[in-house]
Short mmCIF file of the C-alpha atoms (twelve columns), coordinates in Angstrom:
data_MODEL
# 
_entry.id   MODEL 
# 
loop_
_atom_site.group_PDB 
_atom_site.id 
_atom_site.type_symbol 
_atom_site.label_atom_id 
_atom_site.label_alt_id 
_atom_site.label_comp_id 
_atom_site.label_asym_id 
_atom_site.label_seq_id 
_atom_site.Cartn_x 
_atom_site.Cartn_y 
_atom_site.Cartn_z 
_atom_site.pdbx_PDB_model_num 
ATOM 1  C CA . MET A 1  148.208 164.739 126.243 1 
ATOM 2  C CA . GLY A 2  151.509 163.912 124.467 1 
ATOM 3  C CA . PHE A 3  151.825 160.497 126.506 1 
ATOM 4  C CA . ILE A 4  148.228 159.555 125.455 1 
ATOM 5  C CA . LEU A 5  149.055 160.145 121.812 1 
ATOM 6  C CA . ASP A 6  152.500 158.217 122.023 1 
ATOM 7  C CA . LEU A 7  150.558 155.176 123.638 1 
ATOM 8  C CA . THR A 8  147.753 155.062 120.891 1 
ATOM 9  C CA . GLU A 9  150.731 155.010 118.425 1 
ATOM 10 C CA . THR A 10 152.344 152.188 120.324 1 
ATOM 11 C CA . LEU A 11 149.146 150.101 120.181 1 
ATOM 12 C CA . LYS A 12 149.107 150.262 116.436 1 
ATOM 13 C CA . THR A 13 152.293 147.911 116.430 1 
ATOM 14 C CA . PRO A 14 151.902 144.159 116.986 1 
ATOM 15 C CA . ALA A 15 154.572 144.736 119.954 1 
ATOM 16 C CA . GLY A 16 152.050 147.409 121.384 1 
ATOM 17 C CA . VAL A 17 149.082 144.968 121.336 1 
ATOM 18 C CA . VAL A 18 151.249 142.307 122.649 1 
ATOM 19 C CA . GLY A 19 152.242 144.515 125.594 1 
ATOM 20 C CA . LEU A 20 148.620 145.399 126.079 1 
ATOM 21 C CA . LEU A 21 147.536 141.917 126.345 1 
ATOM 22 C CA . VAL A 22 150.297 141.167 128.913 1 
ATOM 23 C CA . ILE A 23 149.544 144.192 131.075 1 
ATOM 24 C CA . ILE A 24 145.868 143.120 131.061 1 
ATOM 25 C CA . GLY A 25 146.792 139.577 132.192 1 
ATOM 26 C CA . VAL A 26 148.926 140.886 134.960 1 
ATOM 27 C CA . VAL A 27 145.967 143.109 136.190 1 
ATOM 28 C CA . THR A 28 143.667 140.091 136.054 1 
ATOM 29 C CA . LEU A 29 145.941 138.148 138.065 1 
ATOM 30 C CA . LEU A 30 146.464 140.776 140.368 1 
ATOM 31 C CA . LEU A 31 142.711 141.311 140.895 1 
ATOM 32 C CA . LYS A 32 142.111 137.474 141.306 1 
ATOM 33 C CA . TRP A 33 144.829 137.225 143.894 1 
ATOM 34 C CA . VAL A 34 143.594 140.348 146.066 1 
ATOM 35 C CA . PHE A 35 139.699 139.323 146.136 1 
ATOM 36 C CA . ALA A 36 140.568 135.524 146.415 1 
ATOM 37 C CA . PRO A 37 139.246 134.142 150.015 1 
ATOM 38 C CA . HIS A 38 142.340 133.984 152.390 1 
ATOM 39 C CA . PRO A 39 142.571 130.288 153.498 1 
ATOM 40 C CA . ASP A 40 142.675 131.476 157.469 1 
ATOM 41 C CA . ASP A 41 139.206 133.289 156.902 1 
ATOM 42 C CA . GLU A 42 136.366 131.700 158.740 1 
ATOM 43 C CA . GLN A 43 133.488 130.720 156.559 1 
# 
């Protein structure tokens, strides 16, 4: 529970917001890469 409270306090700072946006961007890119069709796949 303490970790969640620390995380919400961090998100209230500008650095926390930037960090959150970076994490969201990385997760989005990872998901796009994972679900992209492979060039060797037959279509």
